[in-house]
PDB file with one MODEL, atoms N, CA, C and O in Angstrom:
MODEL        1
ATOM      1  N   MET A   1       0.844  -1.177   0.000  1.00  0.00           N
ATOM      2  CA  MET A   1       0.000   0.000   0.000  1.00  0.00           C
ATOM      3  C   MET A   1       0.882   1.230   0.000  1.00  0.00           C
ATOM      4  O   MET A   1       1.840   1.304   0.769  1.00  0.00           O
ATOM      5  N   ALA A   2       0.578   2.186  -0.840  1.00  0.00           N
ATOM      6  CA  ALA A   2       1.366   3.407  -0.949  1.00  0.00           C
ATOM      7  C   ALA A   2       0.895   4.439   0.057  1.00  0.00           C
ATOM      8  O   ALA A   2      -0.294   4.548   0.356  1.00  0.00           O
ATOM      9  N   CYS A   3       1.850   5.189   0.568  1.00  0.00           N
ATOM     10  CA  CYS A   3       1.548   6.292   1.481  1.00  0.00           C
ATOM     11  C   CYS A   3       1.202   7.508   0.630  1.00  0.00           C
ATOM     12  O   CYS A   3       1.951   7.863  -0.280  1.00  0.00           O
ATOM     13  N   LYS A   4       0.091   8.138   0.918  1.00  0.00           N
ATOM     14  CA  LYS A   4      -0.305   9.344   0.192  1.00  0.00           C
ATOM     15  C   LYS A   4      -0.287  10.492   1.184  1.00  0.00           C
ATOM     16  O   LYS A   4      -1.137  10.578   2.071  1.00  0.00           O
ATOM     17  N   CYS A   5       0.677  11.362   1.028  1.00  0.00           N
ATOM     18  CA  CYS A   5       0.849  12.464   1.968  1.00  0.00           C
ATOM     19  C   CYS A   5       0.636  13.788   1.251  1.00  0.00           C
ATOM     20  O   CYS A   5       1.120  13.988   0.137  1.00  0.00           O
ATOM     21  N   LYS A   6      -0.084  14.679   1.894  1.00  0.00           N
ATOM     22  CA  LYS A   6      -0.373  15.965   1.283  1.00  0.00           C
ATOM     23  C   LYS A   6      -0.526  17.003   2.376  1.00  0.00           C
ATOM     24  O   LYS A   6      -1.251  16.799   3.350  1.00  0.00           O
ATOM     25  N   LYS A   7       0.157  18.105   2.205  1.00  0.00           N
ATOM     26  CA  LYS A   7      -0.008  19.224   3.117  1.00  0.00           C
ATOM     27  C   LYS A   7      -0.928  20.226   2.438  1.00  0.00           C
ATOM     28  O   LYS A   7      -1.039  20.242   1.213  1.00  0.00           O
ATOM     29  N   LYS A   8      -1.576  21.045   3.218  1.00  0.00           N
ATOM     30  CA  LYS A   8      -2.527  22.013   2.688  1.00  0.00           C
ATOM     31  C   LYS A   8      -1.871  22.861   1.598  1.00  0.00           C
ATOM     32  O   LYS A   8      -0.801  23.433   1.805  1.00  0.00           O
ATOM     33  N   GLY A   9      -2.514  22.935   0.454  1.00  0.00           N
ATOM     34  CA  GLY A   9      -2.031  23.747  -0.653  1.00  0.00           C
ATOM     35  C   GLY A   9      -0.890  23.130  -1.440  1.00  0.00           C
ATOM     36  O   GLY A   9      -0.344  23.781  -2.330  1.00  0.00           O
ATOM     37  N   GLU A  10      -0.514  21.897  -1.142  1.00  0.00           N
ATOM     38  CA  GLU A  10       0.579  21.235  -1.843  1.00  0.00           C
ATOM     39  C   GLU A  10       0.058  20.058  -2.655  1.00  0.00           C
ATOM     40  O   GLU A  10      -1.011  19.510  -2.385  1.00  0.00           O
ATOM     41  N   LYS A  11       0.842  19.692  -3.650  1.00  0.00           N
ATOM     42  CA  LYS A  11       0.538  18.538  -4.472  1.00  0.00           C
ATOM     43  C   LYS A  11       0.732  17.263  -3.647  1.00  0.00           C
ATOM     44  O   LYS A  11       1.665  17.172  -2.849  1.00  0.00           O
ATOM     45  N   GLU A  12      -0.139  16.295  -3.840  1.00  0.00           N
ATOM     46  CA  GLU A  12      -0.046  15.032  -3.117  1.00  0.00           C
ATOM     47  C   GLU A  12       1.215  14.276  -3.542  1.00  0.00           C
ATOM     48  O   GLU A  12       1.515  14.172  -4.731  1.00  0.00           O
ATOM     49  N   ILE A  13       1.938  13.756  -2.569  1.00  0.00           N
ATOM     50  CA  ILE A  13       3.127  12.960  -2.839  1.00  0.00           C
ATOM     51  C   ILE A  13       2.801  11.519  -2.481  1.00  0.00           C
ATOM     52  O   ILE A  13       2.423  11.224  -1.348  1.00  0.00           O
ATOM     53  N   LYS A  14       2.948  10.632  -3.442  1.00  0.00           N
ATOM     54  CA  LYS A  14       2.673   9.214  -3.214  1.00  0.00           C
ATOM     55  C   LYS A  14       3.995   8.473  -3.059  1.00  0.00           C
ATOM     56  O   LYS A  14       4.918   8.639  -3.857  1.00  0.00           O
ATOM     57  N   LEU A  15       4.065   7.657  -2.020  1.00  0.00           N
ATOM     58  CA  LEU A  15       5.248   6.858  -1.765  1.00  0.00           C
ATOM     59  C   LEU A  15       4.888   5.386  -1.719  1.00  0.00           C
ATOM     60  O   LEU A  15       3.819   5.006  -1.240  1.00  0.00           O
ATOM     61  N   THR A  16       5.794   4.566  -2.221  1.00  0.00           N
ATOM     62  CA  THR A  16       5.629   3.131  -2.052  1.00  0.00           C
ATOM     63  C   THR A  16       6.079   2.794  -0.628  1.00  0.00           C
ATOM     64  O   THR A  16       6.695   3.622   0.044  1.00  0.00           O
ATOM     65  N   GLU A  17       5.776   1.601  -0.182  1.00  0.00           N
ATOM     66  CA  GLU A  17       6.217   1.180   1.151  1.00  0.00           C
ATOM     67  C   GLU A  17       7.737   1.216   1.254  1.00  0.00           C
ATOM     68  O   GLU A  17       8.282   1.611   2.284  1.00  0.00           O
ATOM     69  N   GLU A  18       8.422   0.805   0.189  1.00  0.00           N
ATOM     70  CA  GLU A  18       9.885   0.817   0.209  1.00  0.00           C
ATOM     71  C   GLU A  18      10.429   2.238   0.272  1.00  0.00           C
ATOM     72  O   GLU A  18      11.391   2.499   0.994  1.00  0.00           O
ATOM     73  N   GLN A  19       9.823   3.164  -0.476  1.00  0.00           N
ATOM     74  CA  GLN A  19      10.278   4.551  -0.436  1.00  0.00           C
ATOM     75  C   GLN A  19      10.089   5.129   0.971  1.00  0.00           C
ATOM     76  O   GLN A  19      10.963   5.828   1.483  1.00  0.00           O
ATOM     77  N   GLU A  20       8.968   4.839   1.576  1.00  0.00           N
ATOM     78  CA  GLU A  20       8.713   5.325   2.928  1.00  0.00           C
ATOM     79  C   GLU A  20       9.722   4.705   3.909  1.00  0.00           C
ATOM     80  O   GLU A  20      10.206   5.382   4.816  1.00  0.00           O
ATOM     81  N   LYS A  21      10.029   3.433   3.724  1.00  0.00           N
ATOM     82  CA  LYS A  21      11.001   2.752   4.572  1.00  0.00           C
ATOM     83  C   LYS A  21      12.381   3.412   4.443  1.00  0.00           C
ATOM     84  O   LYS A  21      13.085   3.593   5.436  1.00  0.00           O
ATOM     85  N   ILE A  22      12.755   3.765   3.217  1.00  0.00           N
ATOM     86  CA  ILE A  22      14.038   4.438   2.974  1.00  0.00           C
ATOM     87  C   ILE A  22      14.069   5.788   3.683  1.00  0.00           C
ATOM     88  O   ILE A  22      15.039   6.111   4.368  1.00  0.00           O
ATOM     89  N   LEU A  23      13.009   6.574   3.519  1.00  0.00           N
ATOM     90  CA  LEU A  23      12.968   7.896   4.155  1.00  0.00           C
ATOM     91  C   LEU A  23      13.027   7.787   5.677  1.00  0.00           C
ATOM     92  O   LEU A  23      13.742   8.550   6.327  1.00  0.00           O
ATOM     93  N   ARG A  24      12.289   6.854   6.241  1.00  0.00           N
ATOM     94  CA  ARG A  24      12.287   6.692   7.706  1.00  0.00           C
ATOM     95  C   ARG A  24      13.680   6.288   8.209  1.00  0.00           C
ATOM     96  O   ARG A  24      14.142   6.787   9.235  1.00  0.00           O
ATOM     97  N   ALA A  25      14.332   5.400   7.496  1.00  0.00           N
ATOM     98  CA  ALA A  25      15.680   4.977   7.893  1.00  0.00           C
ATOM     99  C   ALA A  25      16.657   6.143   7.771  1.00  0.00           C
ATOM    100  O   ALA A  25      17.496   6.346   8.649  1.00  0.00           O
ATOM    101  N   MET A  26      16.553   6.896   6.702  1.00  0.00           N
ATOM    102  CA  MET A  26      17.482   8.006   6.487  1.00  0.00           C
ATOM    103  C   MET A  26      17.249   9.149   7.473  1.00  0.00           C
ATOM    104  O   MET A  26      18.176   9.895   7.789  1.00  0.00           O
ATOM    105  N   ALA A  27      16.031   9.288   7.952  1.00  0.00           N
ATOM    106  CA  ALA A  27      15.734  10.328   8.938  1.00  0.00           C
ATOM    107  C   ALA A  27      16.484  10.058  10.245  1.00  0.00           C
ATOM    108  O   ALA A  27      16.709  10.973  11.037  1.00  0.00           O
ATOM    109  N   GLU A  28      16.866   8.805  10.463  1.00  0.00           N
ATOM    110  CA  GLU A  28      17.570   8.432  11.684  1.00  0.00           C
ATOM    111  C   GLU A  28      19.090   8.438  11.514  1.00  0.00           C
ATOM    112  O   GLU A  28      19.824   8.256  12.486  1.00  0.00           O
ATOM    113  N   MET A  29      19.560   8.645  10.290  1.00  0.00           N
ATOM    114  CA  MET A  29      20.998   8.644  10.014  1.00  0.00           C
ATOM    115  C   MET A  29      21.542  10.063  10.055  1.00  0.00           C
ATOM    116  O   MET A  29      20.838  11.026   9.752  1.00  0.00           O
ATOM    117  N   ASP A  30      22.804  10.173  10.435  1.00  0.00           N
ATOM    118  CA  ASP A  30      23.459  11.476  10.465  1.00  0.00           C
ATOM    119  C   ASP A  30      24.258  11.698   9.192  1.00  0.00           C
ATOM    120  O   ASP A  30      25.081  10.868   8.806  1.00  0.00           O
ATOM    121  N   GLY A  31      24.003  12.831   8.546  1.00  0.00           N
ATOM    122  CA  GLY A  31      24.783  13.218   7.378  1.00  0.00           C
ATOM    123  C   GLY A  31      24.536  12.358   6.160  1.00  0.00           C
ATOM    124  O   GLY A  31      23.729  11.429   6.196  1.00  0.00           O
ATOM    125  N   PRO A  32      25.234  12.672   5.081  1.00  0.00           N
ATOM    126  CA  PRO A  32      25.105  11.908   3.841  1.00  0.00           C
ATOM    127  C   PRO A  32      25.593  10.468   4.020  1.00  0.00           C
ATOM    128  O   PRO A  32      26.598  10.218   4.684  1.00  0.00           O
ATOM    129  N   VAL A  33      24.874   9.540   3.423  1.00  0.00           N
ATOM    130  CA  VAL A  33      25.210   8.114   3.538  1.00  0.00           C
ATOM    131  C   VAL A  33      25.237   7.461   2.163  1.00  0.00           C
ATOM    132  O   VAL A  33      24.626   7.953   1.214  1.00  0.00           O
ATOM    133  N   ALA A  34      25.945   6.360   2.072  1.00  0.00           N
ATOM    134  CA  ALA A  34      26.054   5.596   0.829  1.00  0.00           C
ATOM    135  C   ALA A  34      24.902   4.603   0.716  1.00  0.00           C
ATOM    136  O   ALA A  34      24.233   4.287   1.700  1.00  0.00           O
ATOM    137  N   SER A  35      24.689   4.125  -0.490  1.00  0.00           N
ATOM    138  CA  SER A  35      23.634   3.140  -0.748  1.00  0.00           C
ATOM    139  C   SER A  35      23.781   1.915   0.139  1.00  0.00           C
ATOM    140  O   SER A  35      22.784   1.355   0.594  1.00  0.00           O
ATOM    141  N   LYS A  36      25.010   1.497   0.386  1.00  0.00           N
ATOM    142  CA  LYS A  36      25.256   0.308   1.213  1.00  0.00           C
ATOM    143  C   LYS A  36      24.684   0.506   2.616  1.00  0.00           C
ATOM    144  O   LYS A  36      24.097  -0.417   3.181  1.00  0.00           O
ATOM    145  N   GLN A  37      24.850   1.703   3.180  1.00  0.00           N
ATOM    146  CA  GLN A  37      24.321   1.975   4.514  1.00  0.00           C
ATOM    147  C   GLN A  37      22.794   1.981   4.504  1.00  0.00           C
ATOM    148  O   GLN A  37      22.158   1.510   5.447  1.00  0.00           O
ATOM    149  N   ILE A  38      22.217   2.513   3.440  1.00  0.00           N
ATOM    150  CA  ILE A  38      20.757   2.528   3.310  1.00  0.00           C
ATOM    151  C   ILE A  38      20.253   1.091   3.193  1.00  0.00           C
ATOM    152  O   ILE A  38      19.255   0.724   3.813  1.00  0.00           O
ATOM    153  N   SER A  39      20.944   0.291   2.404  1.00  0.00           N
ATOM    154  CA  SER A  39      20.581  -1.112   2.228  1.00  0.00           C
ATOM    155  C   SER A  39      20.620  -1.862   3.558  1.00  0.00           C
ATOM    156  O   SER A  39      19.711  -2.629   3.876  1.00  0.00           O
ATOM    157  N   GLU A  40      21.668  -1.635   4.320  1.00  0.00           N
ATOM    158  CA  GLU A  40      21.806  -2.307   5.620  1.00  0.00           C
ATOM    159  C   GLU A  40      20.687  -1.890   6.581  1.00  0.00           C
ATOM    160  O   GLU A  40      20.190  -2.711   7.352  1.00  0.00           O
ATOM    161  N   ALA A  41      20.296  -0.621   6.531  1.00  0.00           N
ATOM    162  CA  ALA A  41      19.273  -0.105   7.447  1.00  0.00           C
ATOM    163  C   ALA A  41      17.861  -0.548   7.062  1.00  0.00           C
ATOM    164  O   ALA A  41      16.991  -0.678   7.923  1.00  0.00           O
ATOM    165  N   THR A  42      17.639  -0.779   5.771  1.00  0.00           N
ATOM    166  CA  THR A  42      16.289  -1.081   5.304  1.00  0.00           C
ATOM    167  C   THR A  42      16.068  -2.540   4.913  1.00  0.00           C
ATOM    168  O   THR A  42      14.931  -3.009   4.877  1.00  0.00           O
ATOM    169  N   GLY A  43      17.144  -3.249   4.624  1.00  0.00           N
ATOM    170  CA  GLY A  43      17.016  -4.621   4.144  1.00  0.00           C
ATOM    171  C   GLY A  43      16.711  -4.696   2.656  1.00  0.00           C
ATOM    172  O   GLY A  43      16.471  -5.780   2.124  1.00  0.00           O
ATOM    173  N   ILE A  44      16.718  -3.552   1.984  1.00  0.00           N
ATOM    174  CA  ILE A  44      16.492  -3.515   0.537  1.00  0.00           C
ATOM    175  C   ILE A  44      17.841  -3.704  -0.151  1.00  0.00           C
ATOM    176  O   ILE A  44      18.788  -2.986   0.168  1.00  0.00           O
ATOM    177  N   PRO A  45      17.956  -4.644  -1.077  1.00  0.00           N
ATOM    178  CA  PRO A  45      19.237  -4.877  -1.744  1.00  0.00           C
ATOM    179  C   PRO A  45      19.769  -3.609  -2.428  1.00  0.00           C
ATOM    180  O   PRO A  45      19.007  -2.831  -3.001  1.00  0.00           O
ATOM    181  N   THR A  46      21.080  -3.423  -2.354  1.00  0.00           N
ATOM    182  CA  THR A  46      21.720  -2.245  -2.935  1.00  0.00           C
ATOM    183  C   THR A  46      21.364  -2.081  -4.411  1.00  0.00           C
ATOM    184  O   THR A  46      21.144  -0.962  -4.874  1.00  0.00           O
ATOM    185  N   LYS A  47      21.305  -3.175  -5.143  1.00  0.00           N
ATOM    186  CA  LYS A  47      20.995  -3.112  -6.575  1.00  0.00           C
ATOM    187  C   LYS A  47      19.584  -2.586  -6.834  1.00  0.00           C
ATOM    188  O   LYS A  47      19.313  -2.042  -7.904  1.00  0.00           O
ATOM    189  N   SER A  48      18.694  -2.743  -5.869  1.00  0.00           N
ATOM    190  CA  SER A  48      17.311  -2.291  -6.026  1.00  0.00           C
ATOM    191  C   SER A  48      17.108  -0.838  -5.600  1.00  0.00           C
ATOM    192  O   SER A  48      16.059  -0.252  -5.868  1.00  0.00           O
ATOM    193  N   LEU A  49      18.096  -0.261  -4.944  1.00  0.00           N
ATOM    194  CA  LEU A  49      17.928   1.077  -4.386  1.00  0.00           C
ATOM    195  C   LEU A  49      18.016   2.206  -5.403  1.00  0.00           C
ATOM    196  O   LEU A  49      17.362   3.233  -5.219  1.00  0.00           O
ATOM    197  N   SER A  50      18.783   2.060  -6.450  1.00  0.00           N
ATOM    198  CA  SER A  50      19.062   3.192  -7.340  1.00  0.00           C
ATOM    199  C   SER A  50      17.803   3.837  -7.919  1.00  0.00           C
ATOM    200  O   SER A  50      17.701   5.064  -7.930  1.00  0.00           O
ATOM    201  N   CYS A  51      16.852   3.054  -8.396  1.00  0.00           N
ATOM    202  CA  CYS A  51      15.641   3.652  -8.974  1.00  0.00           C
ATOM    203  C   CYS A  51      14.760   4.262  -7.886  1.00  0.00           C
ATOM    204  O   CYS A  51      14.087   5.265  -8.126  1.00  0.00           O
ATOM    205  N   ARG A  52      14.759   3.670  -6.703  1.00  0.00           N
ATOM    206  CA  ARG A  52      13.965   4.228  -5.602  1.00  0.00           C
ATOM    207  C   ARG A  52      14.569   5.541  -5.114  1.00  0.00           C
ATOM    208  O   ARG A  52      13.845   6.491  -4.814  1.00  0.00           O
ATOM    209  N   ILE A  53      15.894   5.590  -5.037  1.00  0.00           N
ATOM    210  CA  ILE A  53      16.578   6.823  -4.638  1.00  0.00           C
ATOM    211  C   ILE A  53      16.352   7.906  -5.673  1.00  0.00           C
ATOM    212  O   ILE A  53      16.080   9.052  -5.314  1.00  0.00           O
ATOM    213  N   ARG A  54      16.458   7.568  -6.950  1.00  0.00           N
ATOM    214  CA  ARG A  54      16.237   8.545  -8.028  1.00  0.00           C
ATOM    215  C   ARG A  54      14.833   9.120  -7.942  1.00  0.00           C
ATOM    216  O   ARG A  54      14.651  10.328  -8.094  1.00  0.00           O
ATOM    217  N   SER A  55      13.846   8.280  -7.702  1.00  0.00           N
ATOM    218  CA  SER A  55      12.469   8.734  -7.585  1.00  0.00           C
ATOM    219  C   SER A  55      12.299   9.686  -6.399  1.00  0.00           C
ATOM    220  O   SER A  55      11.611  10.701  -6.510  1.00  0.00           O
ATOM    221  N   LEU A  56      12.921   9.361  -5.273  1.00  0.00           N
ATOM    222  CA  LEU A  56      12.833  10.216  -4.087  1.00  0.00           C
ATOM    223  C   LEU A  56      13.561  11.548  -4.322  1.00  0.00           C
ATOM    224  O   LEU A  56      13.131  12.591  -3.828  1.00  0.00           O
ATOM    225  N   LYS A  57      14.660  11.503  -5.075  1.00  0.00           N
ATOM    226  CA  LYS A  57      15.363  12.751  -5.427  1.00  0.00           C
ATOM    227  C   LYS A  57      14.489  13.619  -6.331  1.00  0.00           C
ATOM    228  O   LYS A  57      14.423  14.836  -6.158  1.00  0.00           O
ATOM    229  N   ASN A  58      13.822  12.989  -7.293  1.00  0.00           N
ATOM    230  CA  ASN A  58      12.944  13.733  -8.213  1.00  0.00           C
ATOM    231  C   ASN A  58      11.770  14.386  -7.490  1.00  0.00           C
ATOM    232  O   ASN A  58      11.253  15.412  -7.935  1.00  0.00           O
ATOM    233  N   LYS A  59      11.352  13.793  -6.379  1.00  0.00           N
ATOM    234  CA  LYS A  59      10.253  14.347  -5.587  1.00  0.00           C
ATOM    235  C   LYS A  59      10.741  15.388  -4.585  1.00  0.00           C
ATOM    236  O   LYS A  59       9.939  15.998  -3.877  1.00  0.00           O
ATOM    237  N   GLY A  60      12.075  15.592  -4.525  1.00  0.00           N
ATOM    238  CA  GLY A  60      12.643  16.573  -3.614  1.00  0.00           C
ATOM    239  C   GLY A  60      12.751  16.081  -2.181  1.00  0.00           C
ATOM    240  O   GLY A  60      12.870  16.885  -1.256  1.00  0.00           O
ATOM    241  N   LEU A  61      12.710  14.767  -1.988  1.00  0.00           N
ATOM    242  CA  LEU A  61      12.730  14.195  -0.642  1.00  0.00           C
ATOM    243  C   LEU A  61      14.121  13.722  -0.225  1.00  0.00           C
ATOM    244  O   LEU A  61      14.397  13.556   0.963  1.00  0.00           O
ATOM    245  N   LEU A  62      14.989  13.508  -1.205  1.00  0.00           N
ATOM    246  CA  LEU A  62      16.386  13.169  -0.968  1.00  0.00           C
ATOM    247  C   LEU A  62      17.254  14.108  -1.765  1.00  0.00           C
ATOM    248  O   LEU A  62      16.840  14.650  -2.790  1.00  0.00           O
ATOM    249  N   ASP A  63      18.474  14.294  -1.277  1.00  0.00           N
ATOM    250  CA  ASP A  63      19.454  15.127  -1.971  1.00  0.00           C
ATOM    251  C   ASP A  63      20.744  14.320  -2.069  1.00  0.00           C
ATOM    252  O   ASP A  63      20.953  13.375  -1.309  1.00  0.00           O
ATOM    253  N   SER A  64      21.595  14.694  -2.996  1.00  0.00           N
ATOM    254  CA  SER A  64      22.890  14.039  -3.149  1.00  0.00           C
ATOM    255  C   SER A  64      23.974  15.117  -3.088  1.00  0.00           C
ATOM    256  O   SER A  64      24.404  15.627  -4.122  1.00  0.00           O
ATOM    257  N   PRO A  65      24.418  15.464  -1.868  1.00  0.00           N
ATOM    258  CA  PRO A  65      25.396  16.537  -1.709  1.00  0.00           C
ATOM    259  C   PRO A  65      26.807  16.160  -2.166  1.00  0.00           C
ATOM    260  O   PRO A  65      27.639  17.035  -2.406  1.00  0.00           O
ATOM    261  N   ALA A  66      27.071  14.868  -2.283  1.00  0.00           N
ATOM    262  CA  ALA A  66      28.364  14.371  -2.750  1.00  0.00           C
ATOM    263  C   ALA A  66      28.110  13.139  -3.606  1.00  0.00           C
ATOM    264  O   ALA A  66      27.083  12.476  -3.462  1.00  0.00           O
ATOM    265  N   ARG A  67      29.040  12.839  -4.486  1.00  0.00           N
ATOM    266  CA  ARG A  67      28.877  11.703  -5.390  1.00  0.00           C
ATOM    267  C   ARG A  67      28.612  10.424  -4.597  1.00  0.00           C
ATOM    268  O   ARG A  67      29.369  10.068  -3.693  1.00  0.00           O
ATOM    269  N   CYS A  68      27.537   9.752  -4.948  1.00  0.00           N
ATOM    270  CA  CYS A  68      27.144   8.470  -4.350  1.00  0.00           C
ATOM    271  C   CYS A  68      26.807   8.564  -2.861  1.00  0.00           C
ATOM    272  O   CYS A  68      26.857   7.558  -2.154  1.00  0.00           O
ATOM    273  N   LYS A  69      26.473   9.735  -2.389  1.00  0.00           N
ATOM    274  CA  LYS A  69      26.045   9.942  -0.999  1.00  0.00           C
ATOM    275  C   LYS A  69      24.681  10.613  -1.024  1.00  0.00           C
ATOM    276  O   LYS A  69      24.413  11.458  -1.878  1.00  0.00           O
ATOM    277  N   TYR A  70      23.829  10.238  -0.093  1.00  0.00           N
ATOM    278  CA  TYR A  70      22.461  10.739  -0.083  1.00  0.00           C
ATOM    279  C   TYR A  70      22.071  11.174   1.317  1.00  0.00           C
ATOM    280  O   TYR A  70      22.548  10.626   2.311  1.00  0.00           O
ATOM    281  N   GLU A  71      21.195  12.167   1.380  1.00  0.00           N
ATOM    282  CA  GLU A  71      20.644  12.585   2.661  1.00  0.00           C
ATOM    283  C   GLU A  71      19.202  13.020   2.461  1.00  0.00           C
ATOM    284  O   GLU A  71      18.808  13.444   1.375  1.00  0.00           O
ATOM    285  N   ILE A  72      18.441  12.909   3.509  1.00  0.00           N
ATOM    286  CA  ILE A  72      17.031  13.278   3.465  1.00  0.00           C
ATOM    287  C   ILE A  72      16.912  14.804   3.525  1.00  0.00           C
ATOM    288  O   ILE A  72      17.660  15.464   4.246  1.00  0.00           O
ATOM    289  N   THR A  73      15.979  15.348   2.770  1.00  0.00           N
ATOM    290  CA  THR A  73      15.751  16.787   2.785  1.00  0.00           C
ATOM    291  C   THR A  73      14.762  17.131   3.903  1.00  0.00           C
ATOM    292  O   THR A  73      14.162  16.246   4.514  1.00  0.00           O
ATOM    293  N   GLU A  74      14.607  18.423   4.154  1.00  0.00           N
ATOM    294  CA  GLU A  74      13.631  18.864   5.154  1.00  0.00           C
ATOM    295  C   GLU A  74      12.226  18.419   4.748  1.00  0.00           C
ATOM    296  O   GLU A  74      11.430  18.013   5.595  1.00  0.00           O
ATOM    297  N   ALA A  75      11.927  18.497   3.454  1.00  0.00           N
ATOM    298  CA  ALA A  75      10.623  18.055   2.956  1.00  0.00           C
ATOM    299  C   ALA A  75      10.421  16.562   3.223  1.00  0.00           C
ATOM    300  O   ALA A  75       9.322  16.137   3.578  1.00  0.00           O
ATOM    301  N   GLY A  76      11.472  15.775   3.053  1.00  0.00           N
ATOM    302  CA  GLY A  76      11.407  14.341   3.337  1.00  0.00           C
ATOM    303  C   GLY A  76      11.156  14.080   4.806  1.00  0.00           C
ATOM    304  O   GLY A  76      10.363  13.208   5.162  1.00  0.00           O
ATOM    305  N   ARG A  77      11.832  14.838   5.665  1.00  0.00           N
ATOM    306  CA  ARG A  77      11.646  14.684   7.120  1.00  0.00           C
ATOM    307  C   ARG A  77      10.211  15.024   7.517  1.00  0.00           C
ATOM    308  O   ARG A  77       9.593  14.321   8.316  1.00  0.00           O
ATOM    309  N   GLN A  78       9.698  16.098   6.956  1.00  0.00           N
ATOM    310  CA  GLN A  78       8.328  16.500   7.276  1.00  0.00           C
ATOM    311  C   GLN A  78       7.330  15.452   6.806  1.00  0.00           C
ATOM    312  O   GLN A  78       6.339  15.190   7.488  1.00  0.00           O
ATOM    313  N   LEU A  79       7.576  14.859   5.664  1.00  0.00           N
ATOM    314  CA  LEU A  79       6.657  13.886   5.108  1.00  0.00           C
ATOM    315  C   LEU A  79       6.528  12.650   5.996  1.00  0.00           C
ATOM    316  O   LEU A  79       5.438  12.091   6.126  1.00  0.00           O
ATOM    317  N   VAL A  80       7.627  12.224   6.605  1.00  0.00           N
ATOM    318  CA  VAL A  80       7.591  11.037   7.465  1.00  0.00           C
ATOM    319  C   VAL A  80       7.499  11.393   8.944  1.00  0.00           C
ATOM    320  O   VAL A  80       7.572  10.521   9.810  1.00  0.00           O
ATOM    321  N   GLY A  81       7.341  12.667   9.216  1.00  0.00           N
ATOM    322  CA  GLY A  81       7.154  13.106  10.599  1.00  0.00           C
ATOM    323  C   GLY A  81       8.382  12.977  11.459  1.00  0.00           C
ATOM    324  O   GLY A  81       8.282  12.730  12.660  1.00  0.00           O
ATOM    325  N   ALA A  82       9.557  13.143  10.848  1.00  0.00           N
ATOM    326  CA  ALA A  82      10.818  13.022  11.613  1.00  0.00           C
ATOM    327  C   ALA A  82      11.344  14.388  12.026  1.00  0.00           C
ATOM    328  O   ALA A  82      12.388  14.478  12.672  1.00  0.00           O
TER     329      ALA A  82
ENDMDL
END
């Protein structure tokens, strides 16, 4: 089941269970992290993460401040209540 989150006056953001799991795990991590760390925290295989991370970046929920490193944005934190 997908999470459908919407704040007043904003476009609805739909997340898959895996995307929500990634955001929740990343909200608990400090600083930019590699795919391997995300995989370890979520149980999602590293090979499966790239398209999910790209989708979350396109929605403005993740950022990539350094090559192959990712961090949750403020919008991502708000969406998962972190």
